[in-house]
C-alpha positions as CSV (number, residue, x, y, z in Angstrom):
1,M,73.2,149.6,74.8
2,S,74.2,153.3,75.2
3,V,76.2,154.3,78.3
4,H,74.4,157.6,78.7
5,S,70.8,158.9,78.9
6,S,69.2,160.2,75.8
7,A,67.6,163.0,77.9
8,A,70.8,165.1,78.0
9,P,73.5,165.6,75.3
10,V,76.9,164.1,75.8
11,M,79.7,166.7,76.1
12,V,83.1,166.0,74.7
13,A,85.9,168.3,75.9
14,S,89.3,167.9,74.4
15,D,92.7,169.5,74.5
16,L,94.1,170.2,71.1
17,D,97.9,170.3,70.8
18,R,99.5,166.8,71.2
19,T,96.0,165.4,72.0
20,L,94.1,165.9,68.7
21,I,96.5,167.9,66.5
22,Y,100.3,167.5,66.1
23,S,103.2,169.4,64.7
24,A,105.6,167.6,62.4
25,N,108.0,167.3,65.3
26,S,105.5,165.7,67.7
27,M,103.9,163.1,65.3
28,A,106.2,160.3,66.6
29,L,105.7,158.2,63.5
30,V,107.4,154.8,63.4
31,G,108.1,152.3,60.6
32,S,108.6,152.9,56.9
33,D,107.4,156.1,55.3
34,H,105.1,154.3,52.9
35,L,103.1,153.0,55.9
36,A,102.4,156.5,57.4
37,P,98.7,157.4,57.7
38,R,97.2,159.9,55.3
39,M,97.3,163.4,56.9
40,V,95.2,166.6,56.7
41,V,96.4,170.1,57.7
42,A,94.7,171.4,60.9
43,E,96.6,174.7,61.2
44,V,98.4,177.1,58.9
45,Y,100.8,179.8,60.2
46,D,102.7,182.3,58.1
47,A,101.3,180.6,54.9
48,A,102.8,177.2,55.9
49,P,101.2,174.1,57.4
50,L,102.0,173.8,61.1
51,S,99.7,171.2,62.7
52,F,98.2,168.0,61.4
53,M,95.8,165.1,62.2
54,T,95.2,161.9,60.3
55,R,92.5,161.9,57.7
56,A,90.8,159.1,59.7
57,A,90.9,161.3,62.8
58,E,89.3,164.2,61.0
59,E,86.5,162.0,59.8
60,L,85.9,160.6,63.3
61,L,85.8,164.2,64.7
62,E,83.2,165.2,62.1
63,G,81.0,162.4,63.4
64,I,81.6,163.4,67.0
65,V,80.8,167.1,66.4
66,G,77.5,166.0,64.9
67,R,76.5,163.7,67.8
68,S,77.7,165.6,70.9
69,V,78.4,169.0,72.4
70,F,82.0,169.1,71.3
71,V,84.2,171.7,73.1
72,P,87.8,172.4,72.1
73,V,89.8,173.2,75.2
74,T,93.2,174.9,74.8
75,T,95.9,176.9,76.5
76,R,96.3,178.8,73.2
77,T,95.3,182.4,73.0
78,R,92.3,183.4,70.9
79,A,94.6,184.5,68.1
80,Q,96.5,181.2,68.2
81,F,93.3,179.2,68.4
82,S,91.8,181.1,65.4
83,R,94.5,179.4,63.1
84,V,93.1,175.9,63.9
85,R,90.6,174.5,61.5
86,L,88.6,171.6,62.8
87,P,85.1,170.3,62.0
88,G,82.5,172.6,63.6
89,F,85.0,175.5,63.9
90,G,83.3,178.7,65.1
91,Q,80.2,177.0,66.2
92,G,79.1,176.3,69.8
93,Y,81.5,176.7,72.7
94,A,85.3,176.7,72.8
95,V,87.7,177.3,75.8
96,T,90.9,179.2,75.1
97,T,93.6,180.9,77.1
98,N,93.6,178.0,79.6
99,G,90.0,178.8,80.6
100,A,90.3,182.5,80.9
101,V,88.3,183.0,77.6
102,L,85.1,181.3,76.8
103,L,84.0,181.6,73.2
104,H,80.4,181.1,72.0
105,D,80.0,180.9,68.2
106,G,83.4,182.5,67.9
107,E,82.9,185.5,70.2
108,P,84.1,186.0,73.8
109,D,81.5,185.5,76.5
110,R,81.4,188.8,78.5
111,D,79.8,187.2,81.6
112,W,82.6,184.7,81.8
113,S,85.2,187.4,81.3
114,R,83.8,189.3,84.2
115,H,83.7,186.2,86.3
116,I,87.4,185.6,85.6
117,E,88.3,189.2,86.6
118,R,86.5,188.8,89.9
119,S,88.0,185.4,90.6
120,L,91.6,186.7,90.5
121,G,90.9,189.1,93.4
122,A,93.4,189.6,96.1
123,D,94.6,186.0,96.3
124,C,96.7,186.2,93.1
125,A,99.7,188.3,92.6
126,P,99.4,190.6,89.6
127,L,100.8,189.5,86.2
128,D,103.5,192.1,86.3
129,A,104.9,190.6,89.5
130,V,105.3,187.2,87.9
131,L,106.6,188.7,84.7
132,G,109.1,190.7,86.8
133,H,110.3,187.7,88.7
134,L,110.9,185.7,85.5
135,Q,112.8,188.5,83.8
136,G,114.5,189.9,87.0
137,S,115.3,188.2,90.3
138,G,114.2,184.8,89.0
139,A,115.8,185.0,85.6
140,I,118.0,182.2,84.4
141,P,119.8,181.7,81.0
142,A,117.6,178.6,80.2
143,I,114.6,180.9,79.8
144,L,115.0,182.2,76.3
145,R,111.9,184.3,75.8
146,V,109.1,185.4,78.0
147,R,105.6,186.3,76.7
148,T,102.2,187.2,78.1
149,A,98.9,185.7,76.9
150,E,96.1,188.2,76.7
151,D,97.3,189.9,79.9
152,V,96.2,186.8,81.8
153,F,99.2,184.5,82.2
154,V,102.9,184.2,81.3
155,Y,104.6,181.6,79.2
156,S,108.3,181.2,78.4
157,I,110.3,179.4,75.7
158,V,113.0,177.5,77.5
159,D,116.0,175.4,76.9
160,R,115.1,172.3,78.9
161,E,118.6,170.8,78.8
162,A,120.1,174.0,80.2
163,M,117.5,174.3,83.0
164,P,118.9,173.7,86.5
165,E,117.4,170.6,88.1
166,A,115.9,172.4,91.0
167,Y,114.5,175.4,89.1
168,L,111.0,174.1,88.5
169,D,110.5,173.2,92.1
170,E,111.8,176.6,93.2
171,L,109.6,178.5,90.7
172,G,106.6,176.3,91.6
173,A,107.0,177.2,95.3
174,W,107.4,180.9,94.5
175,C,104.3,180.9,92.3
176,N,102.2,178.8,94.6
177,A,102.8,181.3,97.4
178,R,101.4,184.0,95.2
179,G,98.3,182.1,93.9
180,W,99.8,180.9,90.6
181,T,100.6,177.5,89.2
182,I,103.2,176.3,86.7
183,S,103.4,173.7,84.0
184,L,106.2,172.7,81.6
185,Q,105.0,171.4,78.2
186,G,107.7,170.7,75.7
187,R,109.7,173.9,75.4
188,K,107.0,176.1,76.9
189,L,106.9,176.9,80.6
190,Y,103.5,178.3,81.7
191,C,102.8,180.4,84.8
192,V,99.0,180.7,85.3
193,P,96.8,182.2,88.1
194,A,95.4,179.3,90.1
195,P,91.7,180.3,89.5
196,I,92.1,180.2,85.8
197,T,91.6,176.5,84.8
198,K,90.3,174.6,81.9
199,E,88.0,172.6,84.1
200,A,86.2,175.6,85.5
201,A,85.3,176.8,82.0
202,V,84.3,173.2,80.9
203,D,82.1,172.9,83.9
204,E,80.4,176.2,83.0
205,V,79.7,175.0,79.5
206,R,78.3,171.8,80.9
207,R,75.9,173.8,83.0
208,R,74.8,176.1,80.2
209,T,74.2,173.3,77.7
210,G,72.5,170.9,80.1
211,S,74.9,168.2,79.1
212,G,74.9,164.9,80.9
213,L,77.8,162.5,80.4
214,L,81.2,164.3,80.1
215,V,84.0,162.7,78.1
216,A,87.4,164.5,78.2
217,A,90.9,164.1,76.7
218,G,94.2,165.8,77.3
219,D,97.9,165.2,77.7
220,S,99.4,167.8,80.0
221,R,99.1,168.8,83.7
222,L,97.0,171.7,82.7
223,D,94.5,169.1,81.4
224,A,94.4,167.0,84.6
225,G,91.5,169.0,85.9
226,I,89.2,168.2,82.9
227,L,90.2,164.6,83.1
228,E,89.3,164.5,86.8
229,L,86.0,166.3,86.1
230,A,84.9,163.9,83.4
231,D,82.8,160.9,83.8
232,I,85.0,159.1,81.2
233,A,88.5,160.3,80.3
234,I,91.3,159.3,78.0
235,R,94.8,160.5,77.6
236,P,97.6,159.7,75.1
237,A,100.6,157.6,75.9
238,H,102.8,160.6,75.8
239,G,103.1,164.0,77.4
240,E,103.4,165.3,81.0
241,L,100.6,163.1,82.4
242,D,102.2,160.0,80.9
243,T,105.5,160.9,82.4
244,D,103.7,161.4,85.7
245,G,102.0,158.0,85.4
246,F,98.7,159.8,85.8
247,S,95.9,157.2,86.3
248,R,92.3,157.2,87.5
249,P,89.6,154.4,87.5
250,H,87.6,156.3,84.9
251,L,90.7,157.0,82.7
252,A,91.8,155.1,79.6
253,V,95.3,155.4,78.0
254,T,95.9,155.0,74.3
255,S,98.1,152.2,73.1
256,A,99.6,154.5,70.5
257,S,101.6,157.7,71.0
258,G,102.0,160.7,68.7
259,V,99.5,161.5,66.0
260,L,98.1,158.0,66.0
261,A,97.1,158.5,69.6
262,G,95.0,161.4,68.5
263,E,93.1,159.1,66.1
264,E,92.8,156.5,68.8
265,I,91.3,159.0,71.2
266,L,88.6,160.0,68.7
267,R,87.9,156.4,67.9
268,F,87.4,155.8,71.6
269,V,85.0,158.8,71.9
270,S,83.1,157.6,68.9
271,G,82.7,154.2,70.5
272,I,81.3,155.9,73.7
273,L,78.8,157.9,71.7
274,A,77.7,154.9,69.7
275,G,77.4,152.8,72.8
276,T,79.8,150.2,71.5
277,L,82.4,151.0,74.1
278,V,81.3,150.6,77.7
279,P,83.4,151.9,80.6
280,R,83.9,149.5,83.4
281,S,86.3,150.4,86.2
282,P,89.2,149.8,86.2
283,A,89.4,149.0,82.5
284,F,87.5,149.8,79.4
285,V,86.1,147.1,77.1
286,A,84.5,147.0,73.7
287,E,81.2,145.2,73.4
């Protein structure tokens, strides 16, 4: 029996990097090379393959796109997102720039953009103030490069080993006092205005599409909100949230890590859509 009503479509909102797609360095393959799964290229950059998923994962995702309102959700900018090729690319809704940009059939939604502009208001320090702090009074040698994303948030490439132990707590306190949040993902340190979240954009898509059950997946602290918002959630056994021990009654965790976790996530979602996997707090069981 299905776990959702047929009266409303199921919405599947998923992070991309290190959730569904993986760089060569993040695949975490184990065992002999001849046992490695068959791969497909999910992203090309400067004429070279950059991100991958297993062939089985791509096939599972094709089925999910056909049976649900599938929404990619990413911290990537629009330009970075445009390099990714997944089933259903350019159709329906996608959330980029950590929720600041809502795409509909590949084009930015102007109403959402105006909403974001209004939401920043007086409670958030301007981007230039945060940028100036990272490059001026708050600069440390461990921050190698600082970039802005569509004039919305700031991200830095960092040397994690050289980063002082107390730096993240200090930067977090400085940003929180100015209406911003921080998140460290791999070698990227994000500083984002607090009102700009993935979950706010996902909730808006859910409202617009009239979706019922919400299934979500993600691996980082910037994904925690969509996992909290979801009726059913799953995260991989790696990443910030795994390090944090992030757990909720409606949340499943993969047994695999790396690229095979991406395939496991999609198999889990397919089971939900088919009604063969029934969520039962505190664990999930297959029927």
